[in-house]
mmCIF file of the N, C-alpha and C atoms, coordinates in Angstrom:
data_MODEL
# 
_entry.id   MODEL 
# 
loop_
_atom_site.group_PDB 
_atom_site.id 
_atom_site.type_symbol 
_atom_site.label_atom_id 
_atom_site.label_alt_id 
_atom_site.label_comp_id 
_atom_site.label_asym_id 
_atom_site.label_entity_id 
_atom_site.label_seq_id 
_atom_site.pdbx_PDB_ins_code 
_atom_site.Cartn_x 
_atom_site.Cartn_y 
_atom_site.Cartn_z 
_atom_site.occupancy 
_atom_site.B_iso_or_equiv 
_atom_site.pdbx_formal_charge 
_atom_site.auth_seq_id 
_atom_site.auth_comp_id 
_atom_site.auth_asym_id 
_atom_site.auth_atom_id 
_atom_site.pdbx_PDB_model_num 
ATOM 1   N N  . ASP A 1 1  ? -3.799  6.549   16.259  1.00 0.00 ? 1  ASP A N  1 
ATOM 2   C CA . ASP A 1 1  ? -2.916  7.396   16.964  1.00 0.00 ? 1  ASP A CA 1 
ATOM 3   C C  . ASP A 1 1  ? -2.057  6.568   17.912  1.00 0.00 ? 1  ASP A C  1 
ATOM 4   N N  . TYR A 1 2  ? -2.638  5.578   18.540  1.00 0.00 ? 2  TYR A N  1 
ATOM 5   C CA . TYR A 1 2  ? -1.929  4.753   19.500  1.00 0.00 ? 2  TYR A CA 1 
ATOM 6   C C  . TYR A 1 2  ? -0.737  4.062   18.806  1.00 0.00 ? 2  TYR A C  1 
ATOM 7   N N  . VAL A 1 3  ? -0.989  3.454   17.655  1.00 0.00 ? 3  VAL A N  1 
ATOM 8   C CA . VAL A 1 3  ? 0.059   2.759   16.919  1.00 0.00 ? 3  VAL A CA 1 
ATOM 9   C C  . VAL A 1 3  ? 1.146   3.753   16.462  1.00 0.00 ? 3  VAL A C  1 
ATOM 10  N N  . LYS A 1 4  ? 0.716   4.883   15.923  1.00 0.00 ? 4  LYS A N  1 
ATOM 11  C CA . LYS A 1 4  ? 1.664   5.874   15.417  1.00 0.00 ? 4  LYS A CA 1 
ATOM 12  C C  . LYS A 1 4  ? 2.561   6.424   16.539  1.00 0.00 ? 4  LYS A C  1 
ATOM 13  N N  . LYS A 1 5  ? 2.050   6.515   17.744  1.00 0.00 ? 5  LYS A N  1 
ATOM 14  C CA . LYS A 1 5  ? 2.835   7.038   18.849  1.00 0.00 ? 5  LYS A CA 1 
ATOM 15  C C  . LYS A 1 5  ? 3.696   5.943   19.556  1.00 0.00 ? 5  LYS A C  1 
ATOM 16  N N  . SER A 1 6  ? 3.494   4.671   19.159  1.00 0.00 ? 6  SER A N  1 
ATOM 17  C CA . SER A 1 6  ? 4.228   3.596   19.767  1.00 0.00 ? 6  SER A CA 1 
ATOM 18  C C  . SER A 1 6  ? 5.673   3.501   19.200  1.00 0.00 ? 6  SER A C  1 
ATOM 19  N N  . SER A 1 7  ? 6.434   2.629   19.806  1.00 0.00 ? 7  SER A N  1 
ATOM 20  C CA . SER A 1 7  ? 7.788   2.415   19.339  1.00 0.00 ? 7  SER A CA 1 
ATOM 21  C C  . SER A 1 7  ? 7.808   1.261   18.282  1.00 0.00 ? 7  SER A C  1 
ATOM 22  N N  . LEU A 1 8  ? 6.644   0.780   17.889  1.00 0.00 ? 8  LEU A N  1 
ATOM 23  C CA . LEU A 1 8  ? 6.600   -0.318  16.911  1.00 0.00 ? 8  LEU A CA 1 
ATOM 24  C C  . LEU A 1 8  ? 7.004   0.162   15.498  1.00 0.00 ? 8  LEU A C  1 
ATOM 25  N N  . ASP A 1 9  ? 7.496   -0.760  14.714  1.00 0.00 ? 9  ASP A N  1 
ATOM 26  C CA . ASP A 1 9  ? 7.688   -0.489  13.297  1.00 0.00 ? 9  ASP A CA 1 
ATOM 27  C C  . ASP A 1 9  ? 6.364   -0.825  12.617  1.00 0.00 ? 9  ASP A C  1 
ATOM 28  N N  . TRP A 1 10 ? 5.671   0.155   12.107  1.00 0.00 ? 10 TRP A N  1 
ATOM 29  C CA . TRP A 1 10 ? 4.386   -0.075  11.497  1.00 0.00 ? 10 TRP A CA 1 
ATOM 30  C C  . TRP A 1 10 ? 4.339   0.553   10.120  1.00 0.00 ? 10 TRP A C  1 
ATOM 31  N N  . THR A 1 11 ? 3.413   0.066   9.333   1.00 0.00 ? 11 THR A N  1 
ATOM 32  C CA . THR A 1 11 ? 3.084   0.638   8.015   1.00 0.00 ? 11 THR A CA 1 
ATOM 33  C C  . THR A 1 11 ? 1.600   0.491   7.846   1.00 0.00 ? 11 THR A C  1 
ATOM 34  N N  . THR A 1 12 ? 0.934   1.580   7.534   1.00 0.00 ? 12 THR A N  1 
ATOM 35  C CA . THR A 1 12 ? -0.502  1.537   7.214   1.00 0.00 ? 12 THR A CA 1 
ATOM 36  C C  . THR A 1 12 ? -0.624  1.540   5.687   1.00 0.00 ? 12 THR A C  1 
ATOM 37  N N  . VAL A 1 13 ? -1.396  0.601   5.157   1.00 0.00 ? 13 VAL A N  1 
ATOM 38  C CA . VAL A 1 13 ? -1.529  0.460   3.750   1.00 0.00 ? 13 VAL A CA 1 
ATOM 39  C C  . VAL A 1 13 ? -2.959  0.883   3.376   1.00 0.00 ? 13 VAL A C  1 
ATOM 40  N N  . TYR A 1 14 ? -3.050  1.827   2.438   1.00 0.00 ? 14 TYR A N  1 
ATOM 41  C CA . TYR A 1 14 ? -4.318  2.371   2.008   1.00 0.00 ? 14 TYR A CA 1 
ATOM 42  C C  . TYR A 1 14 ? -4.497  2.005   0.528   1.00 0.00 ? 14 TYR A C  1 
ATOM 43  N N  . PRO A 1 15 ? -5.122  0.855   0.258   1.00 0.00 ? 15 PRO A N  1 
ATOM 44  C CA . PRO A 1 15 ? -5.402  0.514   -1.149  1.00 0.00 ? 15 PRO A CA 1 
ATOM 45  C C  . PRO A 1 15 ? -6.644  1.242   -1.622  1.00 0.00 ? 15 PRO A C  1 
ATOM 46  N N  . VAL A 1 16 ? -6.748  1.486   -2.912  1.00 0.00 ? 16 VAL A N  1 
ATOM 47  C CA . VAL A 1 16 ? -7.921  2.044   -3.509  1.00 0.00 ? 16 VAL A CA 1 
ATOM 48  C C  . VAL A 1 16 ? -8.938  0.927   -3.705  1.00 0.00 ? 16 VAL A C  1 
ATOM 49  N N  . LEU A 1 17 ? -9.904  1.112   -4.578  1.00 0.00 ? 17 LEU A N  1 
ATOM 50  C CA . LEU A 1 17 ? -10.930 0.097   -4.816  1.00 0.00 ? 17 LEU A CA 1 
ATOM 51  C C  . LEU A 1 17 ? -10.283 -1.261  -5.179  1.00 0.00 ? 17 LEU A C  1 
ATOM 52  N N  . LEU A 1 18 ? -10.593 -2.273  -4.387  1.00 0.00 ? 18 LEU A N  1 
ATOM 53  C CA . LEU A 1 18 ? -10.011 -3.602  -4.636  1.00 0.00 ? 18 LEU A CA 1 
ATOM 54  C C  . LEU A 1 18 ? -10.735 -4.419  -5.685  1.00 0.00 ? 18 LEU A C  1 
ATOM 55  N N  . THR A 1 19 ? -9.952  -5.136  -6.521  1.00 0.00 ? 19 THR A N  1 
ATOM 56  C CA . THR A 1 19 ? -10.547 -6.015  -7.526  1.00 0.00 ? 19 THR A CA 1 
ATOM 57  C C  . THR A 1 19 ? -9.969  -7.435  -7.297  1.00 0.00 ? 19 THR A C  1 
ATOM 58  N N  . ASP A 1 20 ? -10.534 -8.379  -7.992  1.00 0.00 ? 20 ASP A N  1 
ATOM 59  C CA . ASP A 1 20 ? -10.050 -9.768  -7.960  1.00 0.00 ? 20 ASP A CA 1 
ATOM 60  C C  . ASP A 1 20 ? -9.102  -10.043 -9.097  1.00 0.00 ? 20 ASP A C  1 
ATOM 61  N N  . GLY A 1 21 ? -8.530  -9.012  -9.685  1.00 0.00 ? 21 GLY A N  1 
ATOM 62  C CA . GLY A 1 21 ? -7.615  -9.179  -10.843 1.00 0.00 ? 21 GLY A CA 1 
ATOM 63  C C  . GLY A 1 21 ? -6.340  -9.935  -10.482 1.00 0.00 ? 21 GLY A C  1 
ATOM 64  N N  . PRO A 1 22 ? -5.534  -10.182 -11.501 1.00 0.00 ? 22 PRO A N  1 
ATOM 65  C CA . PRO A 1 22 ? -4.272  -10.950 -11.290 1.00 0.00 ? 22 PRO A CA 1 
ATOM 66  C C  . PRO A 1 22 ? -3.157  -10.058 -10.728 1.00 0.00 ? 22 PRO A C  1 
ATOM 67  N N  . LEU A 1 23 ? -2.149  -10.687 -10.281 1.00 0.00 ? 23 LEU A N  1 
ATOM 68  C CA . LEU A 1 23 ? -0.905  -10.031 -9.881  1.00 0.00 ? 23 LEU A CA 1 
ATOM 69  C C  . LEU A 1 23 ? -0.216  -9.440  -11.128 1.00 0.00 ? 23 LEU A C  1 
ATOM 70  N N  . THR A 1 24 ? 0.082   -8.162  -11.089 1.00 0.00 ? 24 THR A N  1 
ATOM 71  C CA . THR A 1 24 ? 0.818   -7.577  -12.202 1.00 0.00 ? 24 THR A CA 1 
ATOM 72  C C  . THR A 1 24 ? 2.191   -7.112  -11.786 1.00 0.00 ? 24 THR A C  1 
ATOM 73  N N  . GLY A 1 25 ? 2.327   -6.736  -10.510 1.00 0.00 ? 25 GLY A N  1 
ATOM 74  C CA . GLY A 1 25 ? 3.592   -6.188  -10.026 1.00 0.00 ? 25 GLY A CA 1 
ATOM 75  C C  . GLY A 1 25 ? 3.876   -4.806  -10.554 1.00 0.00 ? 25 GLY A C  1 
ATOM 76  N N  . ASP A 1 26 ? 2.886   -4.255  -11.288 1.00 0.00 ? 26 ASP A N  1 
ATOM 77  C CA . ASP A 1 26 ? 3.023   -2.933  -11.896 1.00 0.00 ? 26 ASP A CA 1 
ATOM 78  C C  . ASP A 1 26 ? 2.035   -1.974  -11.243 1.00 0.00 ? 26 ASP A C  1 
ATOM 79  N N  . TYR A 1 27 ? 2.392   -1.383  -10.143 1.00 0.00 ? 27 TYR A N  1 
ATOM 80  C CA . TYR A 1 27 ? 1.506   -0.462  -9.406  1.00 0.00 ? 27 TYR A CA 1 
ATOM 81  C C  . TYR A 1 27 ? 2.335   0.655   -8.821  1.00 0.00 ? 27 TYR A C  1 
ATOM 82  N N  . ARG A 1 28 ? 1.670   1.657   -8.283  1.00 0.00 ? 28 ARG A N  1 
ATOM 83  C CA . ARG A 1 28 ? 2.321   2.796   -7.666  1.00 0.00 ? 28 ARG A CA 1 
ATOM 84  C C  . ARG A 1 28 ? 2.069   2.752   -6.161  1.00 0.00 ? 28 ARG A C  1 
ATOM 85  N N  . ALA A 1 29 ? 3.045   3.167   -5.419  1.00 0.00 ? 29 ALA A N  1 
ATOM 86  C CA . ALA A 1 29 ? 2.880   3.268   -3.927  1.00 0.00 ? 29 ALA A CA 1 
ATOM 87  C C  . ALA A 1 29 ? 3.557   4.539   -3.517  1.00 0.00 ? 29 ALA A C  1 
ATOM 88  N N  . GLY A 1 30 ? 2.951   5.257   -2.611  1.00 0.00 ? 30 GLY A N  1 
ATOM 89  C CA . GLY A 1 30 ? 3.546   6.484   -2.110  1.00 0.00 ? 30 GLY A CA 1 
ATOM 90  C C  . GLY A 1 30 ? 2.737   7.076   -0.978  1.00 0.00 ? 30 GLY A C  1 
ATOM 91  N N  . GLU A 1 31 ? 3.355   8.001   -0.252  1.00 0.00 ? 31 GLU A N  1 
ATOM 92  C CA . GLU A 1 31 ? 2.648   8.653   0.839   1.00 0.00 ? 31 GLU A CA 1 
ATOM 93  C C  . GLU A 1 31 ? 1.498   9.493   0.320   1.00 0.00 ? 31 GLU A C  1 
ATOM 94  N N  . ARG A 1 32 ? 1.701   10.026  -0.868  1.00 0.00 ? 32 ARG A N  1 
ATOM 95  C CA . ARG A 1 32 ? 0.662   10.812  -1.579  1.00 0.00 ? 32 ARG A CA 1 
ATOM 96  C C  . ARG A 1 32 ? 0.680   10.454  -3.025  1.00 0.00 ? 32 ARG A C  1 
ATOM 97  N N  . LEU A 1 33 ? -0.427  9.975   -3.538  1.00 0.00 ? 33 LEU A N  1 
ATOM 98  C CA . LEU A 1 33 ? -0.589  9.641   -4.957  1.00 0.00 ? 33 LEU A CA 1 
ATOM 99  C C  . LEU A 1 33 ? -1.641  10.514  -5.569  1.00 0.00 ? 33 LEU A C  1 
ATOM 100 N N  . GLU A 1 34 ? -1.399  10.946  -6.783  1.00 0.00 ? 34 GLU A N  1 
ATOM 101 C CA . GLU A 1 34 ? -2.437  11.707  -7.511  1.00 0.00 ? 34 GLU A CA 1 
ATOM 102 C C  . GLU A 1 34 ? -3.361  10.644  -8.134  1.00 0.00 ? 34 GLU A C  1 
ATOM 103 N N  . LEU A 1 35 ? -4.634  10.659  -7.699  1.00 0.00 ? 35 LEU A N  1 
ATOM 104 C CA . LEU A 1 35 ? -5.595  9.671   -8.160  1.00 0.00 ? 35 LEU A CA 1 
ATOM 105 C C  . LEU A 1 35 ? -6.693  10.378  -8.938  1.00 0.00 ? 35 LEU A C  1 
ATOM 106 N N  . HIS A 1 36 ? -7.139  9.707   -10.046 1.00 0.00 ? 36 HIS A N  1 
ATOM 107 C CA . HIS A 1 36 ? -8.184  10.249  -10.890 1.00 0.00 ? 36 HIS A CA 1 
ATOM 108 C C  . HIS A 1 36 ? -9.285  9.231   -11.071 1.00 0.00 ? 36 HIS A C  1 
ATOM 109 N N  . GLY A 1 37 ? -10.494 9.688   -11.245 1.00 0.00 ? 37 GLY A N  1 
ATOM 110 C CA . GLY A 1 37 ? -11.631 8.800   -11.516 1.00 0.00 ? 37 GLY A CA 1 
ATOM 111 C C  . GLY A 1 37 ? -11.831 7.816   -10.401 1.00 0.00 ? 37 GLY A C  1 
ATOM 112 N N  . MET A 1 38 ? -12.008 6.559   -10.762 1.00 0.00 ? 38 MET A N  1 
ATOM 113 C CA . MET A 1 38 ? -12.263 5.493   -9.785  1.00 0.00 ? 38 MET A CA 1 
ATOM 114 C C  . MET A 1 38 ? -11.025 4.558   -9.813  1.00 0.00 ? 38 MET A C  1 
ATOM 115 N N  . PRO A 1 39 ? -9.967  4.910   -9.095  1.00 0.00 ? 39 PRO A N  1 
ATOM 116 C CA . PRO A 1 39 ? -8.735  4.099   -9.135  1.00 0.00 ? 39 PRO A CA 1 
ATOM 117 C C  . PRO A 1 39 ? -8.999  2.719   -8.512  1.00 0.00 ? 39 PRO A C  1 
ATOM 118 N N  . ARG A 1 40 ? -8.313  1.732   -9.098  1.00 0.00 ? 40 ARG A N  1 
ATOM 119 C CA . ARG A 1 40 ? -8.467  0.387   -8.651  1.00 0.00 ? 40 ARG A CA 1 
ATOM 120 C C  . ARG A 1 40 ? -7.125  -0.332  -8.543  1.00 0.00 ? 40 ARG A C  1 
ATOM 121 N N  . ILE A 1 41 ? -7.137  -1.416  -7.781  1.00 0.00 ? 41 ILE A N  1 
ATOM 122 C CA . ILE A 1 41 ? -5.952  -2.259  -7.697  1.00 0.00 ? 41 ILE A CA 1 
ATOM 123 C C  . ILE A 1 41 ? -6.367  -3.657  -7.305  1.00 0.00 ? 41 ILE A C  1 
ATOM 124 N N  . SER A 1 42 ? -5.670  -4.672  -7.781  1.00 0.00 ? 42 SER A N  1 
ATOM 125 C CA . SER A 1 42 ? -6.067  -6.041  -7.441  1.00 0.00 ? 42 SER A CA 1 
ATOM 126 C C  . SER A 1 42 ? -5.547  -6.384  -6.049  1.00 0.00 ? 42 SER A C  1 
ATOM 127 N N  . ARG A 1 43 ? -6.290  -7.268  -5.411  1.00 0.00 ? 43 ARG A N  1 
ATOM 128 C CA . ARG A 1 43 ? -5.919  -7.750  -4.074  1.00 0.00 ? 43 ARG A CA 1 
ATOM 129 C C  . ARG A 1 43 ? -4.499  -8.410  -4.167  1.00 0.00 ? 43 ARG A C  1 
ATOM 130 N N  . ALA A 1 44 ? -4.237  -9.080  -5.278  1.00 0.00 ? 44 ALA A N  1 
ATOM 131 C CA . ALA A 1 44 ? -2.934  -9.748  -5.445  1.00 0.00 ? 44 ALA A CA 1 
ATOM 132 C C  . ALA A 1 44 ? -1.792  -8.707  -5.427  1.00 0.00 ? 44 ALA A C  1 
ATOM 133 N N  . ASP A 1 45 ? -1.990  -7.561  -6.100  1.00 0.00 ? 45 ASP A N  1 
ATOM 134 C CA . ASP A 1 45 ? -0.947  -6.534  -6.097  1.00 0.00 ? 45 ASP A CA 1 
ATOM 135 C C  . ASP A 1 45 ? -0.822  -5.885  -4.743  1.00 0.00 ? 45 ASP A C  1 
ATOM 136 N N  . VAL A 1 46 ? -1.885  -5.734  -3.981  1.00 0.00 ? 46 VAL A N  1 
ATOM 137 C CA . VAL A 1 46 ? -1.808  -5.188  -2.622  1.00 0.00 ? 46 VAL A CA 1 
ATOM 138 C C  . VAL A 1 46 ? -1.016  -6.179  -1.755  1.00 0.00 ? 46 VAL A C  1 
ATOM 139 N N  . ALA A 1 47 ? -1.313  -7.433  -1.890  1.00 0.00 ? 47 ALA A N  1 
ATOM 140 C CA . ALA A 1 47 ? -0.583  -8.459  -1.086  1.00 0.00 ? 47 ALA A CA 1 
ATOM 141 C C  . ALA A 1 47 ? 0.921   -8.421  -1.492  1.00 0.00 ? 47 ALA A C  1 
ATOM 142 N N  . HIS A 1 48 ? 1.184   -8.258  -2.755  1.00 0.00 ? 48 HIS A N  1 
ATOM 143 C CA . HIS A 1 48 ? 2.585   -8.172  -3.195  1.00 0.00 ? 48 HIS A CA 1 
ATOM 144 C C  . HIS A 1 48 ? 3.293   -6.996  -2.568  1.00 0.00 ? 48 HIS A C  1 
ATOM 145 N N  . PHE A 1 49 ? 2.606   -5.817  -2.555  1.00 0.00 ? 49 PHE A N  1 
ATOM 146 C CA . PHE A 1 49 ? 3.167   -4.640  -1.904  1.00 0.00 ? 49 PHE A CA 1 
ATOM 147 C C  . PHE A 1 49 ? 3.429   -4.894  -0.445  1.00 0.00 ? 49 PHE A C  1 
ATOM 148 N N  . ILE A 1 50 ? 2.461   -5.464  0.273   1.00 0.00 ? 50 ILE A N  1 
ATOM 149 C CA . ILE A 1 50 ? 2.642   -5.695  1.690   1.00 0.00 ? 50 ILE A CA 1 
ATOM 150 C C  . ILE A 1 50 ? 3.823   -6.650  1.983   1.00 0.00 ? 50 ILE A C  1 
ATOM 151 N N  . LEU A 1 51 ? 3.941   -7.706  1.233   1.00 0.00 ? 51 LEU A N  1 
ATOM 152 C CA . LEU A 1 51 ? 5.062   -8.626  1.406   1.00 0.00 ? 51 LEU A CA 1 
ATOM 153 C C  . LEU A 1 51 ? 6.391   -7.948  1.117   1.00 0.00 ? 51 LEU A C  1 
ATOM 154 N N  . THR A 1 52 ? 6.435   -7.156  0.049   1.00 0.00 ? 52 THR A N  1 
ATOM 155 C CA . THR A 1 52 ? 7.643   -6.432  -0.293  1.00 0.00 ? 52 THR A CA 1 
ATOM 156 C C  . THR A 1 52 ? 7.992   -5.393  0.794   1.00 0.00 ? 52 THR A C  1 
ATOM 157 N N  . GLU A 1 53 ? 7.003   -4.732  1.291   1.00 0.00 ? 53 GLU A N  1 
ATOM 158 C CA . GLU A 1 53 ? 7.205   -3.760  2.379   1.00 0.00 ? 53 GLU A CA 1 
ATOM 159 C C  . GLU A 1 53 ? 7.725   -4.419  3.620   1.00 0.00 ? 53 GLU A C  1 
ATOM 160 N N  . ALA A 1 54 ? 7.204   -5.591  3.946   1.00 0.00 ? 54 ALA A N  1 
ATOM 161 C CA . ALA A 1 54 ? 7.645   -6.319  5.162   1.00 0.00 ? 54 ALA A CA 1 
ATOM 162 C C  . ALA A 1 54 ? 9.148   -6.652  5.035   1.00 0.00 ? 54 ALA A C  1 
ATOM 163 N N  . ARG A 1 55 ? 9.637   -6.893  3.809   1.00 0.00 ? 55 ARG A N  1 
ATOM 164 C CA . ARG A 1 55 ? 11.046  -7.226  3.617   1.00 0.00 ? 55 ARG A CA 1 
ATOM 165 C C  . ARG A 1 55 ? 11.901  -5.968  3.591   1.00 0.00 ? 55 ARG A C  1 
ATOM 166 N N  . THR A 1 56 ? 11.454  -4.915  2.915   1.00 0.00 ? 56 THR A N  1 
ATOM 167 C CA . THR A 1 56 ? 12.292  -3.742  2.727   1.00 0.00 ? 56 THR A CA 1 
ATOM 168 C C  . THR A 1 56 ? 12.149  -2.621  3.746   1.00 0.00 ? 56 THR A C  1 
ATOM 169 N N  . GLY A 1 57 ? 10.933  -2.460  4.284   1.00 0.00 ? 57 GLY A N  1 
ATOM 170 C CA . GLY A 1 57 ? 10.702  -1.401  5.260   1.00 0.00 ? 57 GLY A CA 1 
ATOM 171 C C  . GLY A 1 57 ? 10.778  -0.030  4.656   1.00 0.00 ? 57 GLY A C  1 
ATOM 172 N N  . ALA A 1 58 ? 10.521  0.103   3.341   1.00 0.00 ? 58 ALA A N  1 
ATOM 173 C CA . ALA A 1 58 ? 10.606  1.407   2.683   1.00 0.00 ? 58 ALA A CA 1 
ATOM 174 C C  . ALA A 1 58 ? 9.587   2.435   3.266   1.00 0.00 ? 58 ALA A C  1 
ATOM 175 N N  . PHE A 1 59 ? 8.475   1.964   3.783   1.00 0.00 ? 59 PHE A N  1 
ATOM 176 C CA . PHE A 1 59 ? 7.457   2.849   4.305   1.00 0.00 ? 59 PHE A CA 1 
ATOM 177 C C  . PHE A 1 59 ? 7.326   2.660   5.819   1.00 0.00 ? 59 PHE A C  1 
ATOM 178 N N  . ALA A 1 60 ? 8.384   2.314   6.507   1.00 0.00 ? 60 ALA A N  1 
ATOM 179 C CA . ALA A 1 60 ? 8.339   2.110   7.975   1.00 0.00 ? 60 ALA A CA 1 
ATOM 180 C C  . ALA A 1 60 ? 7.881   3.396   8.631   1.00 0.00 ? 60 ALA A C  1 
ATOM 181 N N  . ARG A 1 61 ? 6.889   3.254   9.525   1.00 0.00 ? 61 ARG A N  1 
ATOM 182 C CA . ARG A 1 61 ? 6.313   4.375   10.246  1.00 0.00 ? 61 ARG A CA 1 
ATOM 183 C C  . ARG A 1 61 ? 5.661   5.394   9.354   1.00 0.00 ? 61 ARG A C  1 
ATOM 184 N N  . LYS A 1 62 ? 5.069   4.925   8.242   1.00 0.00 ? 62 LYS A N  1 
ATOM 185 C CA . LYS A 1 62 ? 4.409   5.789   7.287   1.00 0.00 ? 62 LYS A CA 1 
ATOM 186 C C  . LYS A 1 62 ? 3.111   5.098   6.808   1.00 0.00 ? 62 LYS A C  1 
ATOM 187 N N  . THR A 1 63 ? 2.289   5.903   6.125   1.00 0.00 ? 63 THR A N  1 
ATOM 188 C CA . THR A 1 63 ? 1.094   5.367   5.488   1.00 0.00 ? 63 THR A CA 1 
ATOM 189 C C  . THR A 1 63 ? 1.364   5.406   3.976   1.00 0.00 ? 63 THR A C  1 
ATOM 190 N N  . ALA A 1 64 ? 1.082   4.256   3.303   1.00 0.00 ? 64 ALA A N  1 
ATOM 191 C CA . ALA A 1 64 ? 1.324   4.153   1.882   1.00 0.00 ? 64 ALA A CA 1 
ATOM 192 C C  . ALA A 1 64 ? 0.000   3.937   1.137   1.00 0.00 ? 64 ALA A C  1 
ATOM 193 N N  . ALA A 1 65 ? -0.257  4.779   0.181   1.00 0.00 ? 65 ALA A N  1 
ATOM 194 C CA . ALA A 1 65 ? -1.388  4.544   -0.734  1.00 0.00 ? 65 ALA A CA 1 
ATOM 195 C C  . ALA A 1 65 ? -0.870  3.648   -1.871  1.00 0.00 ? 65 ALA A C  1 
ATOM 196 N N  . VAL A 1 66 ? -1.725  2.728   -2.340  1.00 0.00 ? 66 VAL A N  1 
ATOM 197 C CA . VAL A 1 66 ? -1.323  1.798   -3.394  1.00 0.00 ? 66 VAL A CA 1 
ATOM 198 C C  . VAL A 1 66 ? -2.391  1.806   -4.487  1.00 0.00 ? 66 VAL A C  1 
ATOM 199 N N  . SER A 1 67 ? -1.965  2.016   -5.720  1.00 0.00 ? 67 SER A N  1 
ATOM 200 C CA . SER A 1 67 ? -2.895  2.092   -6.827  1.00 0.00 ? 67 SER A CA 1 
ATOM 201 C C  . SER A 1 67 ? -2.150  1.836   -8.153  1.00 0.00 ? 67 SER A C  1 
ATOM 202 N N  . TYR A 1 68 ? -2.897  1.620   -9.212  1.00 0.00 ? 68 TYR A N  1 
ATOM 203 C CA . TYR A 1 68 ? -2.296  1.540   -10.555 1.00 0.00 ? 68 TYR A CA 1 
ATOM 204 C C  . TYR A 1 68 ? -2.031  2.946   -11.086 1.00 0.00 ? 68 TYR A C  1 
# 
């Protein structure tokens, strides 16, 4: 709540179950994702999303779920 109420540019990233898989660059990100079963995503793809988000700010002041 403190961060959300601040004047900072923030993004909260909510990855699903993390794996040690490779970078694919093929994942979904959104404020709300429809997830089924046991969704997974590689740490490499989460890192890719975070770096991309830092550059673009597409989810500034929002929470983003990240999954395949």
